[in-house]
LOMARLO-152765 format. One record per atom (N, C-alpha, C, O): residue in one letter; x, y, z; atom name. Coordinates in steps of 0.1 Angstrom, whole numbers. Example, Ala and Ser with C-alpha at 12.3 -4.5 7.8 and 13.67 -1.06 7.14 Angstrom:
2
 r  east north    up  a
 A   132   -57    78  N
 A   123   -45    78 CA
 A   132   -33    78  C
 A   142   -33    85  O
 S   128   -22    71  N
 S   137   -11    71 CA
 S   129     0    79  C
 S   134    11    80  O
This chain:
227
 r  east north    up  a
 M    34   -58   239  N
 M    27   -46   241 CA
 M    12   -50   244  C
 M     7   -60   240  O
 T     5   -41   251  N
 T    -9   -43   254 CA
 T   -17   -41   242  C
 T   -12   -35   232  O
 R   -30   -45   242  N
 R   -39   -43   231 CA
 R   -41   -28   228  C
 R   -41   -24   216  O
 T   -42   -20   238  N
 T   -44    -6   237 CA
 T   -32     1   230  C
 T   -33     9   221  O
 R   -20    -3   234  N
 R    -8     2   227 CA
 R    -6    -3   213  C
 R    -3     5   204  O
 N   -10   -15   211  N
 N    -9   -20   197 CA
 N   -19   -12   188  C
 N   -16    -9   176  O
 A   -31    -9   194  N
 A   -41    -2   186 CA
 A   -36    12   182  C
 A   -37    17   171  O
 R   -30    19   192  N
 R   -25    32   189 CA
 R   -13    32   179  C
 R   -13    41   171  O
 V    -4    22   181  N
 V     7    21   171 CA
 V     1    19   157  C
 V     6    24   147  O
 A    -9    10   156  N
 A   -15     7   143 CA
 A   -22    19   137  C
 A   -20    22   125  O
 G   -29    27   146  N
 G   -35    39   141 CA
 G   -25    49   136  C
 G   -27    55   125  O
 I   -14    51   143  N
 I    -3    60   138 CA
 I     3    55   125  C
 I     6    63   116  O
 A     5    42   124  N
 A    11    36   112 CA
 A     2    38   100  C
 A     7    41    89  O
 Y   -11    37   102  N
 Y   -21    40    91 CA
 Y   -19    54    86  C
 Y   -18    56    74  O
 L   -19    64    95  N
 L   -17    78    91 CA
 L    -4    80    85  C
 L    -4    88    75  O
 V     7    75    90  N
 V    20    77    84 CA
 V    20    71    70  C
 V    26    76    61  O
 Y    14    59    69  N
 Y    14    52    56 CA
 Y     7    61    46  C
 Y    12    63    35  O
 I    -5    66    49  N
 I   -12    74    40 CA
 I    -5    87    36  C
 I    -5    92    25  O
 A     2    93    47  N
 A     9   105    45 CA
 A    22   104    38  C
 A    28   114    34  O
 S    27    92    36  N
 S    40    89    29 CA
 S    39    82    16  C
 S    44    87     6  O
 A    32    71    16  N
 A    32    63     4 CA
 A    24    70    -7  C
 A    28    70   -19  O
 L    12    76    -4  N
 L     5    82   -15 CA
 L    12    95   -20  C
 L    13    96   -33  O
 P    17   104   -12  N
 P    25   115   -18 CA
 P    37   110   -26  C
 P    41   116   -36  O
 G    43    99   -21  N
 G    55    94   -28 CA
 G    51    89   -42  C
 G    58    92   -52  O
 M    40    82   -44  N
 M    35    78   -57 CA
 M    32    90   -66  C
 M    34    90   -78  O
 V    25   100   -60  N
 V    22   112   -67 CA
 V    34   119   -73  C
 V    35   123   -84  O
 L    44   121   -64  N
 L    57   128   -68 CA
 L    63   120   -79  C
 L    68   126   -89  O
 S    64   107   -78  N
 S    71    98   -88 CA
 S    64    99  -101  C
 S    70   101  -112  O
 S    50    98  -101  N
 S    43    99  -114 CA
 S    44   113  -120  C
 S    44   114  -133  O
 R    43   123  -112  N
 R    44   137  -117 CA
 R    57   140  -123  C
 R    58   147  -133  O
 A    68   134  -117  N
 A    81   137  -122 CA
 A    84   130  -136  C
 A    92   135  -143  O
 A    76   119  -138  N
 A    79   112  -151 CA
 A    68   114  -161  C
 A    66   106  -170  O
 R    62   126  -161  N
 R    52   129  -171 CA
 R    58   133  -184  C
 R    70   137  -185  O
 G    51   130  -195  N
 G    56   134  -208 CA
 G    51   124  -219  C
 G    45   114  -215  O
 E    53   128  -231  N
 E    49   120  -242 CA
 E    62   113  -248  C
 E    71   120  -253  O
 G    62   100  -247  N
 G    74    93  -252 CA
 G    85    92  -241  C
 G    85    99  -231  O
 V    94    83  -244  N
 V   105    80  -235 CA
 V   114    91  -233  C
 V   117    95  -221  O
 A   118    98  -244  N
 A   128   109  -243 CA
 A   122   120  -234  C
 A   129   126  -226  O
 E   110   124  -237  N
 E   104   135  -229 CA
 E   102   131  -214  C
 E   104   140  -206  O
 R    99   119  -211  N
 R    97   115  -197 CA
 R   110   115  -190  C
 R   111   118  -178  O
 L   121   110  -197  N
 L   134   110  -191 CA
 L   139   124  -188  C
 L   145   127  -178  O
 A   136   133  -198  N
 A   140   147  -196 CA
 A   132   153  -184  C
 A   138   161  -176  O
 S   120   149  -182  N
 S   112   154  -171 CA
 S   118   149  -158  C
 S   118   157  -148  O
 I   122   137  -157  N
 I   128   131  -145 CA
 I   141   139  -142  C
 I   143   142  -130  O
 S   149   142  -152  N
 S   161   149  -149 CA
 S   159   163  -144  C
 S   168   168  -137  O
 R   147   168  -146  N
 R   144   182  -141 CA
 R   137   181  -127  C
 R   136   191  -120  O
 H   134   169  -123  N
 H   127   167  -110 CA
 H   135   157  -101  C
 H   129   148   -95  O
 V   148   158  -101  N
 V   156   149   -93 CA
 V   152   149   -78  C
 V   151   138   -72  O
 P   150   161   -72  N
 P   146   160   -57 CA
 P   133   153   -55  C
 P   131   147   -45  O
 D   124   155   -64  N
 D   111   148   -63 CA
 D   112   133   -63  C
 D   106   126   -56  O
 M   121   128   -72  N
 M   123   114   -73 CA
 M   129   108   -61  C
 M   126    97   -56  O
 R   139   116   -55  N
 R   145   111   -43 CA
 R   136   111   -31  C
 R   136   102   -23  O
 A   128   122   -31  N
 A   118   123   -20 CA
 A   108   111   -21  C
 A   103   106   -11  O
 A   104   108   -34  N
 A    94    97   -36 CA
 A   100    84   -31  C
 A    92    76   -25  O
 F   113    82   -33  N
 F   119    69   -29 CA
 F   118    68   -14  C
 F   114    58    -8  O
 V   122    79    -7  N
 V   122    78     8 CA
 V   107    76    13  C
 V   105    69    22  O
 L    98    84     8  N
 L    84    83    12 CA
 L    78    69    10  C
 L    72    63    19  O
 E    81    63    -2  N
 E    76    50    -4 CA
 E    83    39     4  C
 E    77    29     8  O
 L    95    41     8  N
 L   102    32    16 CA
 L    96    33    30  C
 L    94    22    37  O
 I    93    45    35  N
 I    86    46    48 CA
 I    73    38    48  C
 I    69    32    57  O
 G    65    39    36  N
 G    53    32    35 CA
 G    55    17    36  C
 G    46    10    42  O
 C    66    12    31  N
 C    69    -3    32 CA
 C    70    -7    46  C
 C    65   -17    50  O
 F    77     1    54  N
 F    79    -2    68 CA
 F    66    -1    76  C
 F    63    -9    85  O
 C    57     9    72  N
 C    44    10    78 CA
 C    36    -3    76  C
 C    29    -7    85  O
 A    37    -9    64  N
 A    30   -21    61 CA
 A    34   -32    71  C
 A    26   -40    75  O
 L    47   -33    74  N
 L    52   -43    83 CA
 L    47   -40    97  C
 L    43   -50   104  O
 V    47   -28   101  N
 V    42   -24   114 CA
 V    27   -28   116  C
 V    23   -33   126  O
 L    20   -25   105  N
 L     5   -28   105 CA
 L     3   -43   106  C
 L    -6   -48   113  O
 A    12   -51    99  N
 A    10   -65    99 CA
 A    11   -71   113  C
 A     3   -79   117  O
 V    21   -66   121  N
 V    24   -71   134 CA
 V    13   -66   144  C
 V     8   -74   152  O
 T    10   -53   144  N
 T     1   -48   154 CA
 T   -14   -53   151  C
 T   -21   -56   161  O
 L   -18   -53   139  N
 L   -31   -58   136 CA
 L   -33   -73   139  C
 L   -43   -78   144  O
 Y   -22   -80   137  N
 Y   -22   -94   141 CA
 Y   -23   -96   156  C
 Y   -31  -104   161  O
 A   -16   -87   164  N
 A   -17   -88   178 CA
 A   -31   -84   183  C
 A   -36   -90   193  O
 I   -38   -76   176  N
 I   -52   -72   180 CA
 I   -62   -83   176  C
 I   -72   -84   184  O
 T   -60   -90   165  N
 T   -70   -99   161 CA
 T   -68  -114   163  C
 T   -76  -122   161  O
 R   -56  -117   168  N
 R   -52  -132   169 CA
 R   -61  -139   179  C
 R   -63  -151   177  O
 D   -67  -132   189  N
 D   -76  -139   198 CA
 D   -89  -143   192  C
 D   -96  -152   197  O
 E   -92  -136   181  N
 E  -105  -139   174 CA
 E  -103  -152   166  C
 E  -112  -161   166  O
 D   -93  -153   158  N
 D   -90  -164   150 CA
 D   -75  -164   146  C
 D   -71  -156   137  O
 P   -66  -172   153  N
 P   -52  -171   151 CA
 P   -48  -174   137  C
 P   -38  -169   132  O
 N   -55  -184   131  N
 N   -51  -188   117 CA
 N   -54  -177   107  C
 N   -45  -174    99  O
 L   -65  -171   107  N
 L   -69  -161    98 CA
 L   -60  -148   100  C
 L   -56  -142    91  O
 A   -58  -146   113  N
 A   -49  -134   117 CA
 A   -35  -136   111  C
 A   -29  -127   107  O
 L   -30  -148   112  N
 L   -16  -151   107 CA
 L   -16  -150    92  C
 L    -6  -145    86  O
 L   -26  -155    85  N
 L   -27  -153    71 CA
 L   -27  -139    67  C
 L   -21  -134    57  O
 A   -35  -131    74  N
 A   -36  -116    71 CA
 A   -23  -110    74  C
 A   -18  -101    66  O
 L   -16  -113    84  N
 L    -2  -108    87 CA
 L     7  -111    75  C
 L    15  -103    71  O
 T     6  -124    71  N
 T    15  -128    60 CA
 T    13  -119    47  C
 T    22  -116    40  O
 C     0  -116    44  N
 C    -3  -108    33 CA
 C     2   -94    34  C
 C     8   -89    24  O
 R     1   -88    46  N
 R     6   -75    48 CA
 R    21   -74    48  C
 R    27   -64    43  O
 V    28   -85    53  N
 V    42   -86    52 CA
 V    46   -87    37  C
 V    56   -80    33  O
 A    39   -95    29  N
 A    42   -97    15 CA
 A    41   -83     8  C
 A    48   -80    -1  O
 E    30   -76    12  N
 E    28   -62     6 CA
 E    40   -53     8  C
 E    45   -47    -1  O
 G    45   -53    21  N
 G    57   -45    23 CA
 G    69   -49    16  C
 G    77   -41    11  O
 V    71   -62    15  N
 V    83   -68     9 CA
 V    83   -65    -6  C
 V    92   -61   -13  O
 V    71   -68   -12  N
 V    70   -66   -27 CA
 V    71   -51   -30  C
 V    77   -48   -40  O
 G    66   -42   -22  N
 G    67   -28   -24 CA
 G    82   -24   -23  C
 G    86   -16   -31  O
 A    89   -29   -14  N
 A   104   -26   -13 CA
 A   112   -31   -25  C
 A   121   -24   -29  O
 V   108   -43   -30  N
 V   115   -49   -41 CA
 V   113   -40   -53  C
 V   122   -39   -62  O
 S   101   -33   -54  N
 S    98   -25   -66 CA
 S   105   -11   -66  C
 S   105    -4   -76  O
 L   110    -7   -54  N
 L   115     6   -53 CA
 L   128     9   -62  C
 L   129    20   -67  O
 P   137     0   -63  N
 P   148     2   -72 CA
 P   145     7   -86  C
 P   153    13   -93  O
 R   133     4   -91  N
 R   129     8  -104 CA
 R   129    23  -105  C
 R   133    29  -116  O
 G   124    30   -95  N
 G   125    45   -95 CA
 G   139    50   -95  C
 G   142    60  -102  O
 L   148    43   -88  N
 L   162    48   -88 CA
 L   168    45  -102  C
 L   177    53  -106  O
 E   164    34  -108  N
 E   170    31  -121 CA
 E   165    41  -132  C
 E   173    46  -140  O
 R   153    46  -130  N
 R   148    57  -139 CA
 R   156    69  -137  C
 R   160    76  -146  O
 L   159    72  -124  N
 L   166    84  -121 CA
 L   181    83  -126  C
 L   186    93  -132  O
 W   187    72  -125  N
 W   200    70  -130 CA
 W   201    72  -145  C
 W   210    78  -151  O
 L   191    66  -152  N
 L   191    67  -167 CA
 L   188    81  -171  C
 L   194    86  -181  O
 A   179    88  -164  N
 A   176   102  -168 CA
 A   187   111  -166  C
 A   189   120  -174  O
 T   195   109  -156  N
 T   206   118  -153 CA
 T   219   114  -159  C
 T   229   122  -159  O
 G   220   102  -165  N
 G   232    97  -171 CA
 G   230    92  -185  C
 G   238    84  -190  O
 A   219    96  -191  N
 A   216    91  -205 CA
 A   227    95  -215  C
 A   229    88  -225  O
 D   234   106  -213  N
 D   244   111  -222 CA
 D   256   102  -222  C
 D   264   102  -231  O
 R   257    94  -211  N
 R   269    84  -210 CA
 R   265    70  -215  C
 R   274    61  -214  O
 V   253    68  -219  N
 V   248    55  -224 CA
 V   246    56  -239  C
 V   242    66  -244  O
 D   249    45  -245  N
 D   246    44  -260 CA
 D   232    47  -262  C
 D   223    42  -256  O
 P   229    56  -272  N
 P   215    60  -275 CA
 P   205    49  -277  C
 P   194    49  -272  O
 A   209    38  -284  N
 A   200    27  -286 CA
 A   197    20  -273  C
 A   186    16  -271  O
 A   208    18  -265  N
 A   206    11  -252 CA
 A   197    20  -243  C
 A   189    15  -236  O
 A   200    33  -243  N
 A   192    42  -235 CA
 A   177    42  -239  C
 A   168    42  -230  O
 A   174    41  -252  N
 A   160    40  -256 CA
 A   154    27  -252  C
 A   142    27  -248  O
 A   161    16  -253  N
 A   156     3  -249 CA
 A   153     3  -234  C
 A   143    -2  -229  O
 L   163     8  -226  N
 L   162     8  -211 CA
 L   150    17  -207  C
 L   142    14  -199  O
 G   149    29  -214  N
 G   138    38  -211 CA
 G   125    32  -214  C
 G   116    34  -206  O
 A   124    25  -225  N
 A   111    18  -228 CA
 A   107     8  -217  C
 A    96     7  -214  O
 Y   117     1  -213  N
 Y   115   -10  -203 CA
 Y   111    -4  -189  C
 Y   102    -8  -183  O
 L   118     7  -185  N
 L   116    13  -172 CA
 L   104    22  -171  C
 L    98    24  -161  O
 L   100    28  -183  N
 L    89    38  -183 CA
 L    76    34  -190  C
 L    66    38  -185  O
 E    77    26  -200  N
 E    66    23  -208 CA
 E    59    10  -204  C
 E    47     9  -205  O
 L    67     0  -199  N
 L    60   -13  -195 CA
 L    52   -11  -182  C
 L    57    -4  -174  O
 P    41   -18  -181  N
 P    33   -17  -169 CA
 P    41   -22  -157  C
 P    49   -31  -158  O
 S    38   -16  -145  N
 S    45   -21  -133 CA
 S    36   -31  -126  C
 S    28   -27  -117  O
 W    38   -43  -130  N
 W    29   -54  -124 CA
 W    33   -56  -109  C
 W    25   -61  -101  O
 T    45   -52  -105  N
 T    50   -54   -91 CA
 T    41   -46   -82  C
 T    37   -51   -71  O
 S    38   -34   -85  N
 S    29   -26   -77 CA
 S    15   -31   -76  C
 S     9   -31   -65  O
 D    10   -37   -87  N
 D    -3   -43   -87 CA
 D    -3   -56   -78  C
 D   -13   -59   -71  O
 L     8   -63   -78  N
 L     9   -75   -70 CA
 L     9   -71   -55  C
 L     3   -77   -47  O
 G    17   -61   -52  N
 G    17   -56   -38 CA
 G     4   -51   -33  C
 G     0   -54   -22  O
 A    -4   -44   -42  N
 A   -17   -40   -39 CA
 A   -26   -51   -37  C
 A   -36   -51   -28  O
 T   -24   -62   -44  N
 T   -33   -74   -42 CA
 T   -31   -80   -28  C
 T   -41   -84   -22  O
 F   -18   -82   -24  N
 F   -16   -87   -11 CA
 F   -22   -77     0  C
 F   -27   -82    10  O
 F   -20   -64    -3  N
 F   -26   -55     7 CA
 F   -41   -57     8  C
 F   -47   -57    19  O
 A   -48   -58    -4  N
 A   -63   -59    -3 CA
 A   -68   -72     3  C
 A   -77   -71    11  O
 V   -61   -83     1  N
 V   -65   -95     7 CA
 V   -62   -95    23  C
 V   -71   -99    30  O
 G   -51   -89    27  N
 G   -48   -88    41 CA
 G   -58   -78    47  C
 G   -63   -81    59  O
 S   -62   -67    41  N
 S   -71   -58    46 CA
 S   -85   -65    47  C
 S   -92   -63    57  O
 T   -89   -73    38  N
 T  -101   -80    39 CA
 T  -102   -89    51  C
 T  -112   -90    58  O
 L   -91   -97    53  N
 L   -91  -106    64 CA
 L   -91   -99    78  C
 L   -99  -103    87  O
 F   -83   -89    79  N
 F   -83   -81    92 CA
 F   -97   -74    94  C
 F  -102   -74   105  O
 S  -103   -69    83  N
 S  -116   -63    85 CA
 S  -126   -73    89  C
 S  -135   -70    97  O
 Y  -126   -85    83  N
 Y  -135   -95    87 CA
 Y  -133   -99   102  C
 Y  -143  -101   109  O
 L  -121  -100   106  N
 L  -119  -103   120 CA
 L  -124   -92   129  C
 L  -129   -94   140  O
 F  -122   -79   125  N
 F  -127   -68   132 CA
 F  -143   -69   134  C
 F  -148   -67   144  O
 L  -149   -73   123  N
 L  -163   -75   123 CA
 L  -168   -86   131  C
 L  -177   -85   139  O
 R  -162   -98   129  N
 R  -166  -110   136 CA
 R  -164  -109   151  C
 R  -173  -113   159  O
 G  -153  -102   155  N
 G  -151  -101   170 CA
 G  -156   -88   176  C
 G  -155   -86   188  O
 R  -163   -80   168  N
 R  -168   -67   173 CA
 R  -157   -59   179  C
 R  -159   -53   190  O
 I  -145   -59   173  N
 I  -133   -53   178 CA
 I  -134   -38   176  C
 I  -129   -30   185  O
 V  -140   -33   165  N
 V  -143   -19   163 CA
 V  -158   -18   160  C
 V  -164   -29   158  O
 P  -163    -6   159  N
 P  -178    -5   156 CA
 P  -182   -13   143  C
 P  -174   -14   133  O
 V  -193   -19   144  N
 V  -198   -28   133 CA
 V  -198   -20   119  C
 V  -194   -26   109  O
 A  -203    -8   119  N
 A  -204     0   107 CA
 A  -190     2   101  C
 A  -188     1    89  O
 L  -181     5   109  N
 L  -167     7   105 CA
 L  -161    -6    99  C
 L  -154    -6    89  O
 A  -163   -17   106  N
 A  -158   -30   101 CA
 A  -164   -33    88  C
 A  -157   -39    79  O
 W  -177   -31    86  N
 W  -184   -34    74 CA
 W  -178   -26    63  C
 W  -176   -31    51  O
 L  -176   -13    65  N
 L  -169    -5    55 CA
 L  -156   -10    51  C
 L  -153   -10    39  O
 G  -148   -15    61  N
 G  -135   -21    57 CA
 G  -137   -34    49  C
 G  -129   -36    39  O
 V  -146   -42    52  N
 V  -149   -55    45 CA
 V  -153   -51    30  C
 V  -147   -57    21  O
 L  -163   -43    29  N
 L  -168   -39    15 CA
 L  -157   -32     7  C
 L  -156   -35    -5  O
 A  -150   -23    13  N
 A  -140   -15     6 CA
 A  -128   -25     1  C
 A  -123   -24   -10  O
 S  -125   -34    10  N
 S  -114   -43     7 CA
 S  -118   -53    -4  C
 S  -110   -56   -13  O
 V  -130   -59    -3  N
 V  -135   -68   -13 CA
 V  -136   -61   -27  C
 V  -133   -68   -37  O
 L  -140   -49   -27  N
 L  -141   -41   -40 CA
 L  -127   -41   -46  C
 L  -126   -43   -58  O
 V  -117   -38   -39  N
 V  -104   -37   -45 CA
 V   -99   -51   -49  C
 V   -93   -53   -59  O
 V  -102   -61   -40  N
 V   -98   -75   -44 CA
 V  -104   -79   -57  C
 V   -98   -86   -65  O
 A  -117   -75   -59  N
 A  -124   -79   -71 CA
 A  -119   -72   -84  C
 A  -119   -78   -94  O
 L  -116   -59   -82  N
 L  -112   -51   -94 CA
 L   -98   -52   -98  C
 L   -94   -50  -109  O
 L   -89   -55   -88  N
 L   -75   -55   -91 CA
 L   -71   -65  -102  C
 L   -64   -61  -112  O
 P   -76   -78  -102  N
 P   -72   -87  -112 CA
 P   -77   -82  -126  C
 P   -71   -84  -136  O
 L   -89   -75  -126  N
 L   -94   -70  -139 CA
 L   -85   -59  -144  C
 L   -83   -57  -156  O
 Q   -80   -51  -135  N
 Q   -70   -40  -139 CA
 Q   -57   -46  -144  C
 Q   -52   -41  -154  O
 I   -52   -57  -138  N
 I   -40   -63  -142 CA
 I   -41   -68  -156  C
 I   -31   -67  -164  O
 V   -52   -75  -159  N
 V   -53   -80  -173 CA
 V   -59   -70  -183  C
 V   -61   -74  -195  O
 G   -61   -58  -179  N
 G   -65   -47  -188 CA
 G   -80   -46  -191  C
 G   -83   -40  -201  O
 I   -88   -53  -184  N
 I  -103   -52  -186 CA
 I  -109   -39  -181  C
 I  -117   -33  -187  O
 V  -104   -35  -169  N
 V  -109   -23  -162 CA
 V   -97   -13  -161  C
 V   -86   -17  -158  O
 G  -100     0  -164  N
 G   -90    10  -162 CA
 G   -95    22  -156  C
 G  -106    22  -149  O
 S   -88    33  -157  N
 S   -92    46  -151 CA
 S  -105    51  -158  C
 S  -106    49  -171  O
 P  -115    57  -151  N
 P  -114    62  -137 CA
 P  -119    51  -127  C
 P  -118    54  -115  O
 V  -123    39  -131  N
 V  -128    30  -122 CA
 V  -117    26  -112  C
 V  -120    25  -100  O
 T  -105    23  -117  N
 T   -94    19  -109 CA
 T   -89    30  -100  C
 T   -82    27   -90  O
 D   -93    42  -103  N
 D   -89    53   -93 CA
 D  -100    54   -82  C
 D   -96    56   -71  O
 L  -112    54   -86  N
 L  -123    55   -77 CA
 L  -124    44   -67  C
 L  -129    45   -56  O
 M  -120    32   -71  N
 M  -121    20   -62 CA
 M  -113    22   -49  C
 M  -116    15   -39  O
 W  -104    31   -49  N
 W   -96    33   -37 CA
 W  -102    43   -27  C
 W   -97    43   -15  O
 L  -112    50   -31  N
 L  -118    60   -22 CA
 L  -124    54   -10  C
 L  -122    59     1  O
 P  -133    44   -11  N
 P  -138    38     1 CA
 P  -127    32    10  C
 P  -128    33    23  O
 M  -117    27     5  N
 M  -106    22    13 CA
 M   -99    33    20  C
 M   -95    32    32  O
 L   -97    44    14  N
 L   -90    56    20 CA
 L   -99    61    32  C
 L   -94    64    42  O
 A  -112    62    29  N
 A  -121    66    40 CA
 A  -121    57    52  C
 A  -120    61    63  O
 F  -121    44    49  N
 F  -120    34    60 CA
 F  -108    35    68  C
 F  -108    35    80  O
 E   -96    36    61  N
 E   -84    36    69 CA
 E   -82    49    77  C
 E   -76    49    88  O
 L   -87    60    71  N
 L   -86    73    79 CA
 L   -94    72    92  C
 L   -90    76   102  O
 V  -107    68    90  N
 V  -115    67   102 CA
 V  -110    56   112  C
 V  -110    59   124  O
 L  -106    45   107  N
 L  -101    34   115 CA
 L   -88    39   123  C
 L   -87    36   135  O
 A   -80    46   116  N
 A   -67    51   123 CA
 A   -71    60   135  C
 A   -65    59   146  O
 L   -80    69   133  N
 L   -84    78   143 CA
 L   -91    71   155  C
 L   -89    74   166  O
 W   -99    61   151  N
 W  -106    53   161 CA
 W   -96    45   170  C
 W   -97    45   182  O
 L   -86    39   163  N
 L   -76    31   170 CA
 L   -68    40   180  C
 L   -65    36   191  O
 I   -65    52   176  N
 I   -57    61   184 CA
 I   -65    66   196  C
 I   -60    67   207  O
 V   -78    70   193  N
 V   -86    77   203 CA
 V   -93    67   212  C
 V   -93    68   225  O
 K  -100    57   206  N
 K  -108    48   213 CA
 K  -102    34   216  C
 K  -106    27   226  O
 G   -92    30   208  N
 G   -86    17   210 CA
 G   -95     6   204  C
 G  -103     9   195  O
 V   -94    -6   210  N
 V  -102   -17   205 CA
 V  -108   -25   216  C
 V  -104   -24   227  O
 A  -119   -32   213  N
 A  -126   -40   222 CA
 A  -120   -54   222  C
 A  -114   -58   212  O
 T  -122   -61   233  N
 T  -117   -75   234 CA
 T  -126   -83   225  C
 T  -138   -82   225  O
 P  -120   -92   216  N
 P  -129  -100   207 CA
 P  -139  -108   215  C
 P  -136  -113   226  O
 R  -151  -110   210  N
 R  -161  -117   217 CA
 R  -158  -132   219  C
 R  -162  -138   229  O
 S  -150  -138   210  N
 S  -146  -152   212 CA
 S  -133  -154   219  C
 S  -128  -165   220  O
 A  -127  -143   225  N
 A  -115  -145   232 CA
 A  -117  -153   244  C
 A  -127  -151   251  O
 P  -108  -162   248  N
 P  -109  -169   260 CA
 P  -109  -161   273  C
 P  -102  -151   273  O
 G  -117  -164   282  N
 G  -117  -157   295 CA
 G  -105  -160   304  C
 G   -97  -169   300  O
 P  -104  -153   315  N
 P   -93  -156   324 CA
 P   -93  -171   329  C
 P  -103  -176   333  O
 G   -82  -177   328  N
 G   -81  -191   333 CA
 G   -87  -201   323  C
 G   -87  -213   326  O
C-alpha cells in the first residue's frame, strides 16, 4: 500500500481501537462489580450479554493493535528501519498478550453461570483466582503498547512525519505511561494517578487518528531520494 493509504488505515484502526477496547474493558469491569467473590459472580451472571460483548470488543482491539503495528511500521521504516521494526514487535506483542488474556473473561462467565454445578469449595477457590488476583497480563500488554507507542512517536518526531507538536505529545504521553506502569505493577502507584496517566495518550491518539485520515503523513526527512 502507499504511504497515504497506510496512514488512513492506521487512523481508522486507532479510532476503532478506542471505540472497541475501552468500552469492552468498561463493560467487563462493570459486570463484575461487587463486594467479595460470591457477589461479583452473581453480578456477572446478571450481565451475561455485557460479558460477551466485552469479549468481542476486546478481541477487535487486539486485531487493531496488529493493524497498527504493520501500518505504522510502513510509515516510519524509511526513517529508521531498526527502531520501526522494534516498535512493530512491541505492538504485535501487545495484541498477542491481549488476546491471550481474553479467555479469563470467558472463564469468569463460565464459573458465574455454572457455579451451582461446581463444588462450592472449588468454586470459591476458582472465583478468588479469576476475580481477586491482579491481572498482570493486561499490565504486561499495556507495557508493550507504551514502549511501541514511544518508539513510533519518536520516529514521527525525528522524521517530521506528523506535526512536531503532535509528535511531542505522543512522546511525552508514551514516556509517562512507560514510567508509571512498572510502579503500578509493583503496587507503588495506584488510582487516581494510574487512571489519569492515560488521558494524554487518549488525546494524542484521537488527534493523531484524525490527522492521519485527513492529512496523511509527510515523507521522512532522512528517507532516501529517488535513485
